[in-house]
N, C-alpha and C positions, 0 to 999 in steps of 0.2 A: 563216327559218331564220337563225342567227346565227354570224357567223364567230367562232373562239376564237384567241386568239394562241397559236402554237406555239414560237415564239421572239422574245422581248424585245430581242434586238440589233438596234438601227436600222441598217440600212446607208443610205448615200446613194443607191444605186441598186443595189437587190438584184433579182438576175436568174440564167439560166442554169441552173433548177433540174432536179435529176436524183435518182432513187431507187435505191439499191442494196440488192435484196431479201435476200440473204443475210445480211449485217451491219445490214438494216434501218436504215441511214444514209440522211437527206436531206442531198443538198449542194447548195448554193446560191453564188453569187458576189457579190461587192460590186465593181462595176465601177470605181467612182470611187476606191475607196480600195486596190484591187488585192489584195482577200482573197477567199480561198475559206471557206466555213464549212460545217459540218456539224453533225447533230444526230440522235441516235437517236428513230424515230417513235413507239417504245414505252416511251421514258423522257421523257416530259413534263418532269419535274422536273429533268432532268440540264443541265448547262450548254452552250451553243452554243460548239462548238470552232472558231477563226479562224486560218487560216494566210495570212500575208501572202506572195505570190509575185512581186509588181512587174507592170509591163506591161499592165495593165488585163484580166485576165482576164474574159471575157464569156460564156461556156456551158460547162458540163461536158458531154463526149460520153460519157463512158464511166467505170466504176470497177471496177477487179479487183483484190480483195484490199486492199494499201495504196496502188495506184497509181490517181492520179487523172488520166485525159486530158482536157484542156481546150483551148480556143482563147484566145488573146491577139492583142494588136496585132503580134506577131511572127509568131506562126502556131500551129501543134498541138504541144503540149507535154505533158509527164507529169512530175507531181510526186508524191513518195513522202511521205505522210503520217507514217510512221515515222522513216526518218532526213532528213526534210524537204530533199531532194535534189531538183533540178528539173531535167530536159533538155528539148532541142528535139527533136522527130520529124518534122517538115515544116515547113519554112519558107515564107513568102509571098515571092512575087518582089521581087527587090532593087528595081525598079524602083518597086514600091508602096511599099516601106518608107520611102522617102525624101518621102513627102507626108503630109500630117497625117489620116491614117486610123485608126480603130479597129476592132477587131471586133466584131460583135454577135452576134446568134443563130445558132444551127445545130443540126444534129441527124446522128446515124448512121444511115444508110439501111438498107433489108432488104438489100442486096448487100454489105454491111460497110465500104462507102466513106463519107465524111463530108463532110457541105455545110454550108458555113458563109458568112455575109456581112460586109462591112465598110461602114462609113459614115464619110463626110467631115465634118471640124469645121465647114465653112461648107454647111452643106444647102443653101441656097438657090441656090448656084452649081454645086456638083458632087452627082454620084451616087455611090453606093457600088457594090460588085462582089460576084458570089458567087465561091467558090471551092472546088473538090472535092478533098478529100485521100483518095488512096488508094496503099498499097503505099510510104509514106514520101514521096511527092510532093504538092505543092499545086500545082494548076492554076487558072488563072484562066477563068471561063467569060464568054461574050459577054453574057448577061442582066445587065441594071443595075437597081438598086434605090436610093433614096435613104437609107431606114433599113429593112434587112430585118429580119424578125421573123416568129415562130410557128414556122415551118419543123415542119409536121405532115405526113408522109407520108400519102398518102390513095391508094387504089386504084394508078393508075400515075404518078401526079402527086406533086408536094410543096407543099401551100398555104403560100405566102410573102406576109408581110403587107408594105406599103410604108408604114409609120407616119407618114409625112410625107405622103403622097397620101391617107391614110386609106383604102386599098384593100387587100383581100385577092386574090392572085394564084393560079392553079393552074399550076405550071411544070413541065412535062415535060422529062424528061432523056433524050437521045439522044448515047451515047459521050460526047463532051466539048462538046456542044452543049446550049443549053437553049432553051426558049421559054416564054413566059407568056401566060395568057390571064386575063381579069377573072372573079372567082369572087363576091366580095361588095364592096358599095359603102357606104362609111360617109362620103363626103366631105361630107354635108349636116349630119352630126353633130358635136356639141360635143368628142366623143370620138374617139380613134382605136384601132384594134386593136392590141395588142401580142403578147406571147408567147402560146402556147397549147397544147394537148395533145388527144389523142383519147380520147373517152369508150370505155367496155369495149363498148359495142354499135355504134359507127361514128359516133357525132357528134362535134361538136367543140367544146372550150371554148377560148374566147377572153378575155383579161383586156383589160379598155379602159382605157387611159390616158386620165386625166382624165374617166373615166365612173363610178367608183366602184363598179365591178360587174365580174362576170363573165358572159359571155352563152355559152349553150348552143347551137349552130348544127346543123340537120339537113343531110343530104347535098346538098342543094339550097340551103344558105346561108340558109336561114329561121330567123329566133331563134325557139325553142321554149320557152326560159327564160332568167329572168333573175336572178343572183343579188347583191344588194347587200352592198358592201363598207362597213366604216367607214374606208377611204382612198381617198383620190382618185385613186392612181395605182398600180393592181395592175400587175404588169409580166411575169409569167408564171405557170403552174400546171402542177401533176403530179398525176395520179390514182394514188393509192395503194391496193391490196387491193380495187380496184372500189369504194370506198366514200369515201375520204378525198380531199379535194380539195385539196392545199397551195399557197399562193400566196405568191409574192415581190411586194414593193413597192418604192416609190421614197418618198423623204422630199420632204414639199410645203413648200418655205420659206415661201410666202405665206400658209400657214395657221398663223397663230401659236399656237393652242390644240390643235394637232394633235400628240398623243402615241403615235398607233400607227403613221403612216406609216414607211416603212422594215421594219417588221416581218414576220415570215413568219407568214400565217394559214391557218386550216384550217375547211373547210367538211364537215361531216358529211352527206353525201349519201343516206344510209342505202339504203333498197330502191329509190332513184330511177335508179340505173344498173346495177341487176341486168338 
């Protein structure tokens, strides 16, 4: 199975992928360049639209008509793709804004709240935090991660990777508290788990940063399939129409001849996900 190039626009750090089914637009971000990008999944020959919003957007939470709700280093924001206006919906606590953190992955949960994480610029010395956004307020949770990624809701937990530790945890939520339990351990591997999404039948797809692949895990964290990719650092993925797996990636500066990294790829899974 060979991945095809969906968007040739090369992101420094592509992430935060989201599909809006009514408009058929796929959205993603380039964290380092502070861009939100989008392209119609039914119009592969169309151009990729790029919107610069500043402050390192890290993940798309929701899209409603022209309004894109996303997370950046300030908090939860809304961007209007028609008039290009942007406003703050919920701010990260002021005490955290004074430190060198930026937002990372996140997700809207089944109860309508949003959960997202932050990471520190100096990973060896500091951990990041989890935040919950609800009713216009952002609250810090007690559970900590160095590099929080994945954010897939599964049963009564949320699967969150710590890409620094190379581990995936099942995080349980109780009111404003959270508790994590080890779910999958890749600490002996050369790659680390990054962003992910849920398959239509309950398995989990995980992007492998430095692993040139997407792996499919069952409910017990066993690897059941591996999909090789032409990029070293896939960052996130999203399943569209129970068939098409779209994948963001990051540039690999050490690979001189690499001309695909940073692009959005697509795998046709065919009947494998039915």
